[in-house]
C-alpha positions as CSV (number, residue, x, y, z in Angstrom):
1,M,53.6,182.3,90.1
2,G,53.1,183.8,86.6
3,V,55.7,186.5,87.3
4,L,58.2,184.0,88.6
5,L,57.7,181.7,85.6
6,L,58.2,184.6,83.2
7,L,61.3,185.6,85.2
8,L,62.8,182.1,85.1
9,I,62.3,182.0,81.4
10,S,63.8,185.4,80.8
11,I,66.9,184.9,82.9
12,S,67.8,181.8,81.1
13,Y,69.0,184.1,78.3
14,A,71.6,186.8,78.2
15,L,70.8,190.2,79.7
16,Q,68.4,191.8,77.3
17,V,70.1,195.2,76.9
18,S,67.8,196.5,74.1
19,D,64.7,195.5,76.0
20,V,65.8,197.3,79.1
21,N,66.8,200.4,77.1
22,Y,63.5,200.4,75.3
23,Q,61.7,200.3,78.6
24,A,63.7,203.2,79.9
25,Y,63.2,205.5,77.0
26,S,59.5,204.6,76.6
27,K,58.5,204.8,80.3
28,I,60.6,207.6,81.7
29,P,59.7,211.1,80.4
30,Y,63.0,212.6,81.6
31,M,64.9,210.5,79.2
32,A,65.4,211.3,75.5
33,R,67.4,210.0,72.6
34,I,69.3,213.1,71.4
35,E,69.5,211.8,67.8
36,N,65.7,211.9,67.8
37,F,65.2,215.2,69.6
38,P,63.2,217.7,67.5
39,D,64.9,220.8,66.0
40,V,62.0,223.0,67.3
41,I,60.0,222.5,70.5
42,S,57.1,224.3,72.2
43,G,58.2,227.0,74.6
44,D,55.3,226.0,77.0
45,T,56.9,222.5,77.1
46,V,60.3,224.0,78.1
47,K,58.7,226.1,80.8
48,K,56.8,223.1,82.1
49,W,60.0,221.1,82.3
50,M,61.8,223.8,84.2
51,L,59.1,224.0,86.8
52,E,58.7,220.3,87.4
53,G,59.7,219.3,90.9
54,S,61.3,222.7,91.6
55,I,61.9,223.8,95.2
56,P,61.2,227.4,96.3
57,V,64.3,229.6,96.2
58,E,65.3,233.2,96.3
59,E,63.5,235.5,93.8
60,E,66.8,236.4,92.0
61,V,67.5,232.8,91.3
62,V,64.1,232.3,89.7
63,K,64.5,235.5,87.7
64,N,67.8,234.2,86.4
65,A,66.0,231.3,84.8
66,N,64.7,233.9,82.4
67,L,61.3,232.2,81.8
68,D,59.8,235.3,80.2
69,A,62.3,235.2,77.4
70,I,61.3,231.7,76.3
71,A,59.9,232.0,72.8
72,E,56.6,230.4,71.7
73,K,58.7,228.0,69.5
74,V,62.2,227.2,70.8
75,K,64.9,226.5,68.2
76,V,67.0,223.7,69.6
77,S,70.8,223.7,69.5
78,F,73.0,220.7,70.1
79,G,76.4,220.0,71.5
80,W,78.3,218.0,74.1
81,T,79.9,218.6,77.5
82,K,83.6,219.6,77.4
83,K,84.3,218.2,80.9
84,R,82.6,216.6,83.9
85,T,80.0,219.1,84.9
86,N,77.0,219.3,87.3
87,M,73.4,219.4,86.2
88,R,71.4,221.7,88.5
89,M,67.7,222.3,89.3
90,Y,68.3,226.1,89.0
91,P,70.9,228.2,87.1
92,T,73.2,228.7,90.2
93,D,75.9,227.0,92.1
94,K,74.2,228.1,95.3
95,P,73.1,224.9,97.2
96,I,69.6,224.3,98.5
97,Y,69.6,222.4,101.8
98,G,66.9,220.7,103.7
99,K,67.6,219.2,107.2
100,N,70.8,217.6,106.0
101,K,73.6,220.1,105.1
102,D,75.5,217.4,103.2
103,I,72.8,217.0,100.6
104,D,72.3,219.8,98.0
105,L,68.8,219.4,96.8
106,S,69.5,221.5,93.7
107,Q,72.1,218.9,92.5
108,Y,70.5,216.6,89.8
109,A,73.4,214.7,88.3
110,L,77.0,214.7,87.1
111,L,77.4,214.7,83.4
112,E,80.5,213.0,81.9
113,P,82.6,214.5,79.2
114,L,81.1,214.1,75.7
115,T,77.5,213.8,77.1
116,F,75.4,214.7,74.1
117,L,72.9,217.5,74.7
118,A,69.9,219.3,73.3
119,V,70.2,223.0,74.3
120,L,66.9,224.7,75.0
121,H,67.4,228.0,76.8
122,T,69.9,230.4,78.3
123,S,69.8,232.1,81.7
124,K,69.4,235.8,82.2
125,D,73.0,236.3,83.2
126,G,74.2,234.2,80.1
127,M,76.2,231.8,82.3
128,W,73.9,228.8,82.3
129,I,72.0,226.8,79.7
130,Y,69.0,224.6,80.2
131,V,69.6,221.2,78.4
132,Q,68.2,217.8,77.8
133,S,70.7,215.0,78.3
134,P,69.9,211.3,77.4
135,F,68.8,210.7,81.0
136,M,67.9,214.0,82.6
137,R,67.2,217.7,82.0
138,G,68.4,220.7,83.9
139,W,70.8,223.6,84.0
140,V,74.6,223.3,83.3
141,K,77.3,225.9,83.0
142,K,77.4,227.3,79.5
143,E,81.3,227.4,79.5
144,D,81.2,223.6,80.0
145,V,79.3,222.9,76.8
146,L,80.6,222.9,73.2
147,I,77.7,223.9,70.8
148,R,77.9,222.0,67.4
149,D,75.7,221.3,64.4
150,K,73.4,218.4,65.0
151,E,75.1,216.6,62.1
152,E,78.4,216.8,63.8
153,V,76.9,215.6,67.1
154,L,75.4,212.6,65.4
155,R,78.7,211.9,63.6
156,V,80.6,211.8,66.8
157,K,77.9,209.9,68.6
158,A,78.0,207.2,65.9
159,L,81.8,206.6,66.3
160,P,83.0,203.3,67.9
161,F,84.1,203.9,71.4
162,L,86.1,202.8,74.4
163,V,84.4,202.4,77.8
164,V,86.1,203.6,81.0
165,L,86.3,200.9,83.7
166,K,87.7,203.0,86.5
167,P,86.2,205.6,88.8
168,R,88.5,208.2,87.3
169,L,90.7,208.2,84.2
170,Y,92.5,211.1,82.5
171,I,93.1,211.5,78.8
172,G,94.8,214.7,77.6
173,G,94.0,216.4,80.9
174,V,90.3,215.5,80.7
175,E,88.8,213.5,83.6
176,F,86.4,210.7,82.6
177,G,84.4,208.6,85.0
178,L,83.2,205.0,85.3
179,G,81.0,204.2,82.2
180,S,82.2,207.1,80.1
181,R,82.2,206.5,76.4
182,V,85.4,207.8,74.6
183,P,84.9,207.7,70.8
184,Y,87.8,206.8,68.6
185,A,88.4,207.4,64.9
186,E,90.9,204.6,64.2
187,K,92.8,201.8,65.8
188,Q,96.1,200.1,65.3
189,D,96.5,196.9,67.2
190,K,96.0,198.1,70.9
191,L,96.4,201.8,70.1
192,Y,93.3,204.0,69.6
193,R,93.0,207.5,68.2
194,V,90.4,208.9,70.6
195,F,88.2,212.0,70.1
196,L,88.4,214.5,72.9
197,P,85.7,217.0,73.8
198,D,87.6,220.0,72.4
199,G,87.6,218.3,69.0
200,S,91.2,217.1,69.1
201,Y,92.5,213.6,68.9
202,R,95.0,211.6,71.0
203,W,96.4,208.1,70.8
204,V,95.8,205.9,73.8
205,K,96.8,202.4,74.6
206,L,94.1,199.8,75.6
207,S,94.7,199.0,79.3
208,K,92.9,197.8,82.3
209,G,91.2,201.2,82.5
210,F,89.4,200.7,79.1
211,A,87.3,198.2,77.2
212,E,86.6,198.3,73.5
213,G,82.9,198.8,73.4
214,Y,80.5,197.6,76.1
215,L,81.4,194.6,78.2
216,S,79.4,191.4,77.8
217,Y,77.4,190.8,81.0
218,S,78.3,188.3,83.6
219,E,77.6,188.1,87.3
220,E,81.3,187.8,88.0
221,R,82.0,191.0,86.1
222,V,79.4,193.0,88.1
223,R,80.7,191.5,91.3
224,G,84.3,192.5,90.5
225,I,83.3,196.0,89.5
226,L,81.3,196.6,92.7
227,N,84.1,195.2,94.9
228,S,86.5,197.5,93.2
229,L,84.3,200.5,94.2
230,L,83.9,199.6,97.9
231,G,84.8,202.5,100.1
232,E,84.3,205.2,97.4
233,P,82.6,208.1,99.1
234,Y,78.8,208.7,99.0
235,D,78.0,211.7,96.9
236,W,74.5,213.0,96.5
237,G,73.9,213.7,92.8
238,G,77.5,213.1,92.0
239,K,78.4,216.7,92.9
240,K,82.0,215.8,93.8
241,G,82.5,213.0,91.2
242,S,81.4,209.9,93.1
243,W,78.0,208.2,93.6
244,D,74.7,208.1,95.4
245,C,72.7,204.9,95.3
246,S,71.0,205.3,91.9
247,A,74.1,206.8,90.2
248,L,76.0,203.7,91.3
249,V,73.4,201.4,89.7
250,K,73.2,203.5,86.6
251,D,77.0,203.7,86.0
252,V,77.8,200.1,86.9
253,F,75.2,198.8,84.4
254,S,76.2,201.3,81.8
255,L,79.4,199.3,81.3
256,F,77.2,196.6,79.7
257,G,75.2,199.0,77.5
258,L,72.2,199.6,79.7
259,E,70.8,203.1,79.7
260,L,69.1,203.4,83.0
261,P,67.3,206.5,84.3
262,R,68.9,208.7,86.9
263,N,67.0,208.3,90.2
264,S,65.7,205.3,92.1
265,S,62.0,206.0,91.7
266,Q,62.5,206.0,87.9
267,Q,64.8,202.9,88.0
268,M,62.0,201.1,89.9
269,Q,59.9,201.3,86.7
270,I,62.5,199.2,84.8
271,G,62.7,195.4,84.5
272,I,60.4,192.7,85.8
273,R,58.8,193.5,89.1
274,V,58.8,190.4,91.3
275,T,57.0,191.9,94.3
276,E,56.1,195.2,95.9
277,K,55.9,194.0,99.5
278,V,57.6,191.4,101.7
279,S,55.9,190.2,104.9
280,S,58.9,188.9,106.8
281,Y,62.7,188.5,106.6
282,H,62.1,184.7,106.1
283,D,60.0,185.5,103.0
284,L,62.6,188.0,101.8
285,K,65.4,185.5,102.0
286,E,63.3,182.8,100.3
287,I,62.5,185.2,97.4
288,L,66.1,186.3,97.0
289,T,67.5,182.8,96.8
290,K,65.3,182.2,93.7
291,L,66.5,185.5,92.0
292,P,69.6,186.1,89.9
293,P,72.3,188.0,91.8
294,F,73.8,191.1,90.2
295,R,70.7,191.8,88.1
296,T,68.2,192.0,90.9
297,L,67.5,195.5,92.4
298,I,65.9,196.0,95.8
299,F,64.1,199.3,96.3
300,F,63.2,201.4,99.4
301,K,61.5,204.7,99.0
302,G,64.4,206.9,97.8
303,H,67.0,204.1,97.8
304,V,68.2,201.2,95.6
305,M,70.5,198.3,96.3
306,I,72.0,195.6,94.1
307,Y,71.4,192.0,95.3
308,G,74.7,190.2,95.4
309,G,73.8,186.6,96.1
310,I,74.1,184.4,99.2
311,E,77.4,184.1,101.2
312,E,77.5,181.5,103.9
313,G,73.7,181.5,104.0
314,D,73.5,185.3,104.3
315,P,72.0,187.5,101.6
316,V,74.3,190.2,100.3
317,V,73.6,193.7,99.0
318,Y,75.8,196.4,97.4
319,H,74.8,200.1,97.6
320,A,76.0,203.6,98.0
321,L,74.5,205.0,101.2
322,Y,74.6,207.9,103.6
323,G,73.6,206.0,106.7
324,I,71.8,202.9,107.9
325,V,69.4,201.8,110.7
326,R,70.2,198.4,112.2
327,D,67.8,195.8,113.7
328,D,68.4,197.2,117.2
329,G,67.3,200.7,116.1
330,S,70.8,202.2,116.1
331,Y,71.8,204.5,113.3
332,T,75.2,204.2,111.7
333,P,76.6,206.9,109.4
334,V,78.3,205.2,106.4
335,K,78.8,207.7,103.6
336,R,80.4,205.3,101.1
337,V,79.8,202.4,98.7
338,E,79.2,199.4,100.9
339,K,78.7,195.6,100.8
340,N,76.4,194.3,103.5
341,R,75.4,190.9,104.6
342,L,71.9,191.2,106.1
343,E,72.2,188.9,109.0
344,R,75.8,189.6,110.0
345,D,75.3,193.4,109.8
346,M,71.9,193.3,111.6
347,L,69.9,194.5,108.7
348,T,67.2,191.8,108.5
349,N,64.4,194.4,109.2
350,I,65.0,196.0,105.8
351,Y,62.1,193.8,104.5
352,R,59.8,196.3,106.2
353,R,61.0,199.1,103.9
354,I,61.0,197.3,100.6
355,V,58.6,198.8,98.0
356,S,59.8,196.8,95.0
357,I,62.1,194.0,94.0
358,N,62.9,194.1,90.2
359,V,65.0,191.9,88.0
360,L,66.7,193.2,84.8
361,P,65.5,190.7,82.2
């Protein structure tokens, strides 16, 4: 009762962006504000980070990580991505597969252009660098990063910006994705002189593909964005430029200024936790009817969904998913961003798999 009372009080106000972001940066050790990142860091810390959660691979791949060359004190460089680029577990493009050959376990995340980075180490072959981004750390291709003085990074980071509202949008030949921030140096009416990753500038016109600054939150805006993404392909770790379940949540809410962590287990630590277990579908439906749509997240182990309200008496969820098990036990491959109604789509048994229901305050 206490949690629900706190929840009802909190949701009577606008989405508390600063509170959510504070939670993310204070609770999730993989996240870091680049502007606060130290200029020197312990080499043992860098080694520890590199080995966290790693999967056994061929010896030459491990050797290319160049662990022996990490200094006792690492002098940190700074910069930003020049293009969309993949962040990897190891300094290689070679995939690591488990049972599913569609899922490359070495793929951490897709970084958008002008993602600001702290650069910590270089691979033995000189082709990869180990970096800290705001929401994850891992290996990226050296050729995809522009190294700059920290002062310049902070200057560009402090510029006002446009936010990209489409899955893909090109400016000067550079592809930006949903939620990308595109800094601008000046504006004239609806024209903006935007800063591109190579340091050049280009005038663009404000259109349906952009917003000036972050959007103000509303349920209808989140609904419209999610509906516009239905059918987009499922993409583990964003390797091909689309979304898995947690990337979808992260990117959609980034339009409103939320800086959420990268994976579902980390996202489960954010917001107000309503419950960790549901005893029946009836209880699940009763809980959901009391919670705010489009800011309530439903978690399984390894999966996250956005609760989208009630339609014709039927609870709705939005998610990017690979496949789904229905109430009759049948498995359906999906591989896209999907909107499901739990009763119509025979998904009432999902209550058995729920490990947390959270509300963004």
